BALOBA-1460 file (C-alpha; in Angstrom, 3 decimals):
// residues 270
<rec num="1" residu="m" x="3.805" y="-17.636" z="-5.752"/>
<rec num="2" residu="f" x="5.727" y="-19.147" z="-8.666"/>
<rec num="3" residu="n" x="2.769" y="-18.516" z="-10.976"/>
<rec num="4" residu="i" x="2.611" y="-14.874" z="-9.897"/>
<rec num="5" residu="n" x="6.335" y="-14.361" z="-10.528"/>
<rec num="6" residu="l" x="5.989" y="-16.062" z="-13.902"/>
<rec num="7" residu="k" x="3.180" y="-13.678" z="-14.841"/>
<rec num="8" residu="k" x="5.291" y="-10.694" z="-13.822"/>
<rec num="9" residu="f" x="8.156" y="-12.033" z="-15.904"/>
<rec num="10" residu="a" x="5.863" y="-12.496" z="-18.925"/>
<rec num="11" residu="i" x="4.607" y="-8.907" z="-18.671"/>
<rec num="12" residu="n" x="8.171" y="-7.648" z="-18.797"/>
<rec num="13" residu="i" x="9.032" y="-9.533" z="-22.004"/>
<rec num="14" residu="n" x="5.766" y="-8.970" z="-23.874"/>
<rec num="15" residu="f" x="6.322" y="-8.557" z="-27.619"/>
<rec num="16" residu="s" x="4.532" y="-5.188" z="-27.494"/>
<rec num="17" residu="i" x="7.806" y="-3.870" z="-26.079"/>
<rec num="18" residu="f" x="9.304" y="-4.380" z="-29.553"/>
<rec num="19" residu="k" x="7.073" y="-1.572" z="-30.827"/>
<rec num="20" residu="i" x="8.423" y="0.696" z="-28.098"/>
<rec num="21" residu="i" x="12.197" y="0.123" z="-28.346"/>
<rec num="22" residu="g" x="12.551" y="-1.547" z="-31.745"/>
<rec num="23" residu="l" x="15.518" y="-3.852" z="-32.296"/>
<rec num="24" residu="n" x="16.762" y="-3.094" z="-28.783"/>
<rec num="25" residu="y" x="14.015" y="-5.486" z="-27.700"/>
<rec num="26" residu="f" x="16.220" y="-8.396" z="-28.762"/>
<rec num="27" residu="v" x="19.171" y="-6.977" z="-26.823"/>
<rec num="28" residu="y" x="16.818" y="-6.766" z="-23.848"/>
<rec num="29" residu="l" x="15.740" y="-10.404" z="-24.263"/>
<rec num="30" residu="f" x="19.347" y="-11.546" z="-24.618"/>
<rec num="31" residu="f" x="20.363" y="-9.918" z="-21.351"/>
<rec num="32" residu="i" x="17.354" y="-11.456" z="-19.625"/>
<rec num="33" residu="f" x="18.384" y="-14.870" z="-20.946"/>
<rec num="34" residu="i" x="22.011" y="-14.653" z="-19.799"/>
<rec num="35" residu="n" x="20.941" y="-13.346" z="-16.380"/>
<rec num="36" residu="i" x="17.988" y="-15.660" z="-15.857"/>
<rec num="37" residu="k" x="19.536" y="-17.423" z="-12.837"/>
<rec num="38" residu="n" x="20.099" y="-14.129" z="-11.044"/>
<rec num="39" residu="i" x="16.596" y="-12.932" z="-11.939"/>
<rec num="40" residu="i" x="15.049" y="-16.086" z="-10.500"/>
<rec num="41" residu="r" x="17.172" y="-15.860" z="-7.364"/>
<rec num="42" residu="e" x="16.544" y="-12.154" z="-6.760"/>
<rec num="43" residu="k" x="12.882" y="-12.286" z="-7.934"/>
<rec num="44" residu="n" x="13.228" y="-8.971" z="-9.775"/>
<rec num="45" residu="l" x="14.728" y="-7.470" z="-12.932"/>
<rec num="46" residu="n" x="16.987" y="-4.914" z="-11.255"/>
<rec num="47" residu="i" x="20.042" y="-6.619" z="-12.710"/>
<rec num="48" residu="l" x="18.891" y="-5.334" z="-16.125"/>
<rec num="49" residu="n" x="19.067" y="-1.673" z="-15.155"/>
<rec num="50" residu="n" x="22.515" y="-1.254" z="-16.722"/>
<rec num="51" residu="i" x="21.702" y="-2.759" z="-20.142"/>
<rec num="52" residu="f" x="21.233" y="0.514" z="-21.984"/>
<rec num="53" residu="k" x="23.144" y="3.749" z="-21.575"/>
<rec num="54" residu="k" x="20.716" y="5.608" z="-23.823"/>
<rec num="55" residu="l" x="17.378" y="4.633" z="-25.300"/>
<rec num="56" residu="k" x="15.057" y="5.890" z="-28.013"/>
<rec num="57" residu="i" x="11.398" y="5.148" z="-27.360"/>
<rec num="58" residu="n" x="8.392" y="5.121" z="-29.649"/>
<rec num="59" residu="f" x="5.212" y="5.139" z="-27.569"/>
<rec num="60" residu="k" x="1.986" y="5.391" z="-29.551"/>
<rec num="61" residu="k" x="3.852" y="7.287" z="-32.296"/>
<rec num="62" residu="n" x="5.340" y="9.747" z="-29.818"/>
<rec num="63" residu="f" x="9.124" y="9.693" z="-29.731"/>
<rec num="64" residu="f" x="11.333" y="10.085" z="-26.674"/>
<rec num="65" residu="f" x="15.060" y="10.045" z="-25.955"/>
<rec num="66" residu="i" x="16.296" y="9.077" z="-22.508"/>
<rec num="67" residu="d" x="19.956" y="9.282" z="-21.487"/>
<rec num="68" residu="i" x="19.700" y="6.552" z="-18.868"/>
<rec num="69" residu="s" x="23.333" y="6.622" z="-17.779"/>
<rec num="70" residu="a" x="23.361" y="10.397" z="-17.304"/>
<rec num="71" residu="i" x="20.076" y="10.387" z="-15.380"/>
<rec num="72" residu="d" x="21.319" y="7.658" z="-13.031"/>
<rec num="73" residu="n" x="24.569" y="9.553" z="-12.483"/>
<rec num="74" residu="i" x="22.690" y="12.740" z="-11.608"/>
<rec num="75" residu="s" x="20.291" y="11.033" z="-9.191"/>
<rec num="76" residu="g" x="22.929" y="8.785" z="-7.659"/>
<rec num="77" residu="e" x="20.525" y="5.890" z="-8.133"/>
<rec num="78" residu="n" x="20.208" y="3.075" z="-10.647"/>
<rec num="79" residu="n" x="16.505" y="3.017" z="-11.394"/>
<rec num="80" residu="c" x="15.913" y="4.987" z="-14.591"/>
<rec num="81" residu="f" x="15.443" y="1.868" z="-16.718"/>
<rec num="82" residu="g" x="13.217" y="0.361" z="-14.032"/>
<rec num="83" residu="l" x="10.932" y="3.382" z="-14.331"/>
<rec num="84" residu="i" x="10.985" y="3.094" z="-18.113"/>
<rec num="85" residu="r" x="9.809" y="-0.518" z="-17.792"/>
<rec num="86" residu="e" x="7.035" y="0.483" z="-15.406"/>
<rec num="87" residu="i" x="5.776" y="3.563" z="-17.241"/>
<rec num="88" residu="f" x="6.407" y="2.721" z="-20.905"/>
<rec num="89" residu="f" x="6.636" y="-1.079" z="-21.131"/>
<rec num="90" residu="k" x="3.882" y="-1.877" z="-18.618"/>
<rec num="91" residu="n" x="2.048" y="1.433" z="-19.114"/>
<rec num="92" residu="v" x="0.754" y="1.268" z="-15.558"/>
<rec num="93" residu="y" x="-0.760" y="4.756" z="-15.419"/>
<rec num="94" residu="l" x="-2.547" y="5.147" z="-18.768"/>
<rec num="95" residu="s" x="-3.549" y="1.628" z="-19.805"/>
<rec num="96" residu="k" x="-6.979" y="1.640" z="-18.133"/>
<rec num="97" residu="f" x="-8.254" y="4.748" z="-19.921"/>
<rec num="98" residu="i" x="-9.578" y="5.813" z="-23.304"/>
<rec num="99" residu="f" x="-8.957" y="9.479" z="-24.099"/>
<rec num="100" residu="t" x="-11.308" y="11.208" z="-26.506"/>
<rec num="101" residu="d" x="-9.105" y="14.329" z="-26.678"/>
<rec num="102" residu="s" x="-6.379" y="14.356" z="-24.042"/>
<rec num="103" residu="s" x="-4.929" y="17.623" z="-25.382"/>
<rec num="104" residu="k" x="-7.774" y="19.379" z="-23.549"/>
<rec num="105" residu="n" x="-6.814" y="17.812" z="-20.223"/>
<rec num="106" residu="d" x="-4.239" y="19.186" z="-17.808"/>
<rec num="107" residu="c" x="-2.138" y="16.681" z="-15.849"/>
<rec num="108" residu="i" x="-0.837" y="16.776" z="-12.310"/>
<rec num="109" residu="d" x="1.902" y="14.283" z="-11.527"/>
<rec num="110" residu="l" x="2.109" y="13.818" z="-7.763"/>
<rec num="111" residu="g" x="5.353" y="12.043" z="-6.952"/>
<rec num="112" residu="a" x="7.153" y="12.808" z="-10.201"/>
<rec num="113" residu="n" x="10.479" y="11.272" z="-9.160"/>
<rec num="114" residu="i" x="12.975" y="11.846" z="-12.014"/>
<rec num="115" residu="g" x="10.165" y="12.787" z="-14.385"/>
<rec num="116" residu="i" x="9.585" y="9.742" z="-16.605"/>
<rec num="117" residu="f" x="5.788" y="9.845" z="-16.365"/>
<rec num="118" residu="s" x="5.768" y="13.635" z="-16.707"/>
<rec num="119" residu="l" x="7.790" y="13.236" z="-19.890"/>
<rec num="120" residu="l" x="5.250" y="10.771" z="-21.266"/>
<rec num="121" residu="a" x="2.359" y="12.963" z="-20.137"/>
<rec num="122" residu="s" x="3.809" y="16.012" z="-21.886"/>
<rec num="123" residu="k" x="2.970" y="14.426" z="-25.251"/>
<rec num="124" residu="f" x="-0.625" y="13.630" z="-24.326"/>
<rec num="125" residu="f" x="-1.897" y="16.454" z="-22.140"/>
<rec num="126" residu="n" x="-2.191" y="20.223" z="-22.391"/>
<rec num="127" residu="n" x="0.099" y="21.126" z="-19.488"/>
<rec num="128" residu="v" x="1.822" y="18.938" z="-16.910"/>
<rec num="129" residu="y" x="2.475" y="20.068" z="-13.341"/>
<rec num="130" residu="s" x="4.965" y="17.774" z="-11.647"/>
<rec num="131" residu="i" x="5.283" y="17.747" z="-7.873"/>
<rec num="132" residu="e" x="8.352" y="16.111" z="-6.386"/>
<rec num="133" residu="p" x="9.875" y="16.832" z="-2.950"/>
<rec num="134" residu="q" x="13.371" y="15.416" z="-3.379"/>
<rec num="135" residu="i" x="15.941" y="17.939" z="-4.553"/>
<rec num="136" residu="k" x="18.192" y="15.279" z="-6.075"/>
<rec num="137" residu="y" x="15.659" y="14.684" z="-8.870"/>
<rec num="138" residu="i" x="15.450" y="18.304" z="-10.050"/>
<rec num="139" residu="d" x="18.354" y="18.120" z="-12.508"/>
<rec num="140" residu="c" x="17.194" y="14.706" z="-13.739"/>
<rec num="141" residu="y" x="13.809" y="16.205" z="-14.568"/>
<rec num="142" residu="k" x="15.352" y="19.216" z="-16.277"/>
<rec num="143" residu="k" x="17.586" y="17.036" z="-18.424"/>
<rec num="144" residu="l" x="14.719" y="14.777" z="-19.508"/>
<rec num="145" residu="m" x="12.621" y="17.759" z="-20.559"/>
<rec num="146" residu="s" x="15.513" y="19.568" z="-22.237"/>
<rec num="147" residu="d" x="16.634" y="16.482" z="-24.192"/>
<rec num="148" residu="n" x="13.075" y="16.050" z="-25.478"/>
<rec num="149" residu="h" x="12.365" y="19.752" z="-26.102"/>
<rec num="150" residu="v" x="9.406" y="19.720" z="-23.715"/>
<rec num="151" residu="t" x="7.941" y="23.153" z="-22.968"/>
<rec num="152" residu="n" x="4.619" y="22.259" z="-21.329"/>
<rec num="153" residu="a" x="5.868" y="20.464" z="-18.194"/>
<rec num="154" residu="f" x="6.582" y="22.396" z="-15.000"/>
<rec num="155" residu="l" x="8.367" y="21.029" z="-11.938"/>
<rec num="156" residu="i" x="7.285" y="22.160" z="-8.483"/>
<rec num="157" residu="n" x="9.806" y="21.064" z="-5.884"/>
<rec num="158" residu="g" x="7.888" y="20.550" z="-2.659"/>
<rec num="159" residu="y" x="5.736" y="18.421" z="-0.416"/>
<rec num="160" residu="l" x="1.966" y="18.398" z="-0.433"/>
<rec num="161" residu="y" x="0.698" y="20.495" z="2.454"/>
<rec num="162" residu="n" x="-1.427" y="17.692" z="3.838"/>
<rec num="163" residu="s" x="1.195" y="15.018" z="3.291"/>
<rec num="164" residu="n" x="1.935" y="13.018" z="6.429"/>
<rec num="165" residu="e" x="5.632" y="12.754" z="5.592"/>
<rec num="166" residu="f" x="6.771" y="16.295" z="4.824"/>
<rec num="167" residu="d" x="10.324" y="17.209" z="5.687"/>
<rec num="168" residu="n" x="11.367" y="20.849" z="5.889"/>
<rec num="169" residu="d" x="14.878" y="19.867" z="4.814"/>
<rec num="170" residu="y" x="13.567" y="19.353" z="1.283"/>
<rec num="171" residu="a" x="11.370" y="22.088" z="-0.090"/>
<rec num="172" residu="n" x="8.190" y="24.142" z="-0.042"/>
<rec num="173" residu="l" x="4.838" y="22.935" z="1.199"/>
<rec num="174" residu="i" x="2.188" y="22.774" z="-1.527"/>
<rec num="175" residu="d" x="-1.580" y="22.885" z="-1.141"/>
<rec num="176" residu="f" x="-3.141" y="20.784" z="-3.916"/>
<rec num="177" residu="n" x="-6.438" y="22.674" z="-3.912"/>
<rec num="178" residu="k" x="-4.714" y="26.070" z="-4.084"/>
<rec num="179" residu="l" x="-2.482" y="24.867" z="-6.930"/>
<rec num="180" residu="v" x="-5.497" y="23.861" z="-9.016"/>
<rec num="181" residu="k" x="-7.123" y="27.240" z="-8.402"/>
<rec num="182" residu="k" x="-3.961" y="29.289" z="-8.960"/>
<rec num="183" residu="e" x="-3.160" y="27.670" z="-12.316"/>
<rec num="184" residu="s" x="-6.837" y="27.591" z="-13.408"/>
<rec num="185" residu="l" x="-6.551" y="23.871" z="-14.110"/>
<rec num="186" residu="k" x="-9.512" y="21.891" z="-15.384"/>
<rec num="187" residu="d" x="-10.345" y="18.426" z="-16.664"/>
<rec num="188" residu="i" x="-7.341" y="17.166" z="-14.739"/>
<rec num="189" residu="f" x="-5.735" y="13.765" z="-15.176"/>
<rec num="190" residu="l" x="-4.281" y="13.127" z="-11.726"/>
<rec num="191" residu="k" x="-1.438" y="10.634" z="-11.367"/>
<rec num="192" residu="i" x="-0.462" y="9.789" z="-7.790"/>
<rec num="193" residu="d" x="2.484" y="7.846" z="-6.423"/>
<rec num="194" residu="i" x="3.384" y="9.440" z="-3.098"/>
<rec num="195" residu="e" x="4.456" y="6.439" z="-1.045"/>
<rec num="196" residu="g" x="1.495" y="6.213" z="1.307"/>
<rec num="197" residu="s" x="0.736" y="9.916" z="1.674"/>
<rec num="198" residu="e" x="-2.291" y="9.469" z="-0.594"/>
<rec num="199" residu="f" x="-4.408" y="8.735" z="2.486"/>
<rec num="200" residu="a" x="-3.618" y="12.119" z="4.042"/>
<rec num="201" residu="l" x="-4.143" y="13.820" z="0.673"/>
<rec num="202" residu="f" x="-7.640" y="12.403" z="0.291"/>
<rec num="203" residu="q" x="-8.774" y="13.758" z="3.637"/>
<rec num="204" residu="d" x="-9.080" y="17.284" z="2.236"/>
<rec num="205" residu="i" x="-8.679" y="17.008" z="-1.538"/>
<rec num="206" residu="n" x="-11.183" y="18.799" z="-3.763"/>
<rec num="207" residu="l" x="-11.840" y="16.726" z="-6.887"/>
<rec num="208" residu="n" x="-14.218" y="19.119" z="-8.632"/>
<rec num="209" residu="k" x="-11.716" y="19.841" z="-11.415"/>
<rec num="210" residu="v" x="-10.354" y="16.279" z="-11.624"/>
<rec num="211" residu="s" x="-11.670" y="14.082" z="-14.451"/>
<rec num="212" residu="a" x="-9.569" y="10.953" z="-13.898"/>
<rec num="213" residu="i" x="-7.205" y="9.479" z="-11.329"/>
<rec num="214" residu="s" x="-4.449" y="6.908" z="-11.765"/>
<rec num="215" residu="m" x="-2.688" y="6.027" z="-8.565"/>
<rec num="216" residu="e" x="-0.509" y="3.550" z="-6.759"/>
<rec num="217" residu="v" x="-1.980" y="2.475" z="-3.426"/>
<rec num="218" residu="h" x="0.217" y="1.714" z="-0.402"/>
<rec num="219" residu="q" x="-2.256" y="-0.012" z="1.858"/>
<rec num="220" residu="n" x="0.085" y="-0.337" z="4.820"/>
<rec num="221" residu="n" x="-0.327" y="3.413" z="5.305"/>
<rec num="222" residu="g" x="-4.091" y="3.775" z="5.512"/>
<rec num="223" residu="n" x="-7.606" y="2.564" z="4.845"/>
<rec num="224" residu="l" x="-8.415" y="2.266" z="1.142"/>
<rec num="225" residu="q" x="-12.132" y="2.456" z="1.874"/>
<rec num="226" residu="n" x="-11.745" y="6.124" z="2.864"/>
<rec num="227" residu="i" x="-10.368" y="6.937" z="-0.588"/>
<rec num="228" residu="l" x="-13.128" y="4.986" z="-2.323"/>
<rec num="229" residu="e" x="-15.796" y="6.820" z="-0.347"/>
<rec num="230" residu="k" x="-14.286" y="10.171" z="-1.376"/>
<rec num="231" residu="l" x="-14.361" y="9.083" z="-5.026"/>
<rec num="232" residu="m" x="-18.016" y="8.131" z="-4.764"/>
<rec num="233" residu="i" x="-18.857" y="11.535" z="-3.283"/>
<rec num="234" residu="y" x="-17.407" y="13.120" z="-6.434"/>
<rec num="235" residu="d" x="-19.250" y="10.697" z="-8.736"/>
<rec num="236" residu="f" x="-16.273" y="8.621" z="-9.876"/>
<rec num="237" residu="d" x="-16.349" y="5.120" z="-11.285"/>
<rec num="238" residu="y" x="-13.244" y="3.127" z="-10.365"/>
<rec num="239" residu="v" x="-11.468" y="-0.189" z="-10.738"/>
<rec num="240" residu="l" x="-8.835" y="-1.776" z="-8.509"/>
<rec num="241" residu="c" x="-5.930" y="-3.779" z="-9.905"/>
<rec num="242" residu="n" x="-3.149" y="-5.895" z="-8.474"/>
<rec num="243" residu="s" x="0.531" y="-5.504" z="-9.353"/>
<rec num="244" residu="l" x="-0.033" y="-7.541" z="-12.538"/>
<rec num="245" residu="g" x="-2.651" y="-5.108" z="-13.798"/>
<rec num="246" residu="e" x="-5.461" y="-7.594" z="-13.200"/>
<rec num="247" residu="v" x="-8.782" y="-6.233" z="-11.957"/>
<rec num="248" residu="v" x="-9.485" y="-7.425" z="-8.405"/>
<rec num="249" residu="s" x="-12.644" y="-7.272" z="-6.306"/>
<rec num="250" residu="n" x="-10.814" y="-7.941" z="-3.037"/>
<rec num="251" residu="h" x="-9.648" y="-4.524" z="-1.801"/>
<rec num="252" residu="n" x="-6.761" y="-6.102" z="0.086"/>
<rec num="253" residu="l" x="-5.158" y="-7.205" z="-3.186"/>
<rec num="254" residu="a" x="-5.206" y="-3.748" z="-4.775"/>
<rec num="255" residu="t" x="-1.947" y="-2.083" z="-5.743"/>
<rec num="256" residu="y" x="-3.394" y="0.373" z="-8.273"/>
<rec num="257" residu="l" x="-6.577" y="2.410" z="-8.380"/>
<rec num="258" residu="y" x="-7.985" y="3.875" z="-11.588"/>
<rec num="259" residu="g" x="-10.944" y="6.218" z="-11.558"/>
<rec num="260" residu="s" x="-12.887" y="8.354" z="-14.006"/>
<rec num="261" residu="k" x="-15.657" y="10.813" z="-13.260"/>
<rec num="262" residu="k" x="-18.978" y="9.816" z="-14.765"/>
<rec num="263" residu="h" x="-19.698" y="11.688" z="-18.015"/>
<rec num="264" residu="s" x="-16.023" y="12.657" z="-18.258"/>
<rec num="265" residu="s" x="-14.219" y="12.838" z="-21.600"/>
<rec num="266" residu="i" x="-11.781" y="10.275" z="-20.159"/>
<rec num="267" residu="l" x="-13.329" y="6.832" z="-20.251"/>
<rec num="268" residu="l" x="-12.445" y="4.093" z="-17.778"/>
<rec num="269" residu="l" x="-11.813" y="0.547" z="-19.004"/>
<rec num="270" residu="k" x="-13.379" y="-1.945" z="-16.613"/>
């Protein structure tokens, strides 16, 4: 267990982060150093979430501005920087793919949360359709897109129709298949983080227009084999990874699933 935690720690201080946040990397390291006892005790980096009030990010020569303090105030949470670490520093959703021309791909972000991945995706893909059920994240999303002058990302506040956790107190019910047809989407990069509802989604999902999938898997909520069988029906190659981003052959260890349709313009790194 100690070795696993050490690997997680190493991922979060990788020098590649310097390229993303510049000299703020050293501020980041300093705060890790002075809080190392708390980090070891708590076994997470949540104590670092208040380091930066605002942050400029350079990700693969695409520039972003994130007002962390304002976003956290709007959401009433304290996780904006945690999402930045996950999506920019660790690059959990894009790192297993090679894109020949991502500007021709549309993106659907299922489980958009405050919109950090959708913001990143807006610089890589043609159009981004972000689905998020929780009303409290709407203004966070709008601020992120406004601050970064994004015009090709569209928030849909609602639950997936075949989600097993929908709550009418939140928003509309959304049918994934009808959304794809209505918006005439094609060559879709599909990002999924819907807290276990992925198993219900895959019962009826039509993947004809989907070229690649990047998803978090919550195995306590269903049988991963059912998802893998659906991918094989649609001629996908896939890899499974643990929380460290390491490829695993044991399905029980999988936290992430990455898939690409054979002969797709999006290539899967195995």
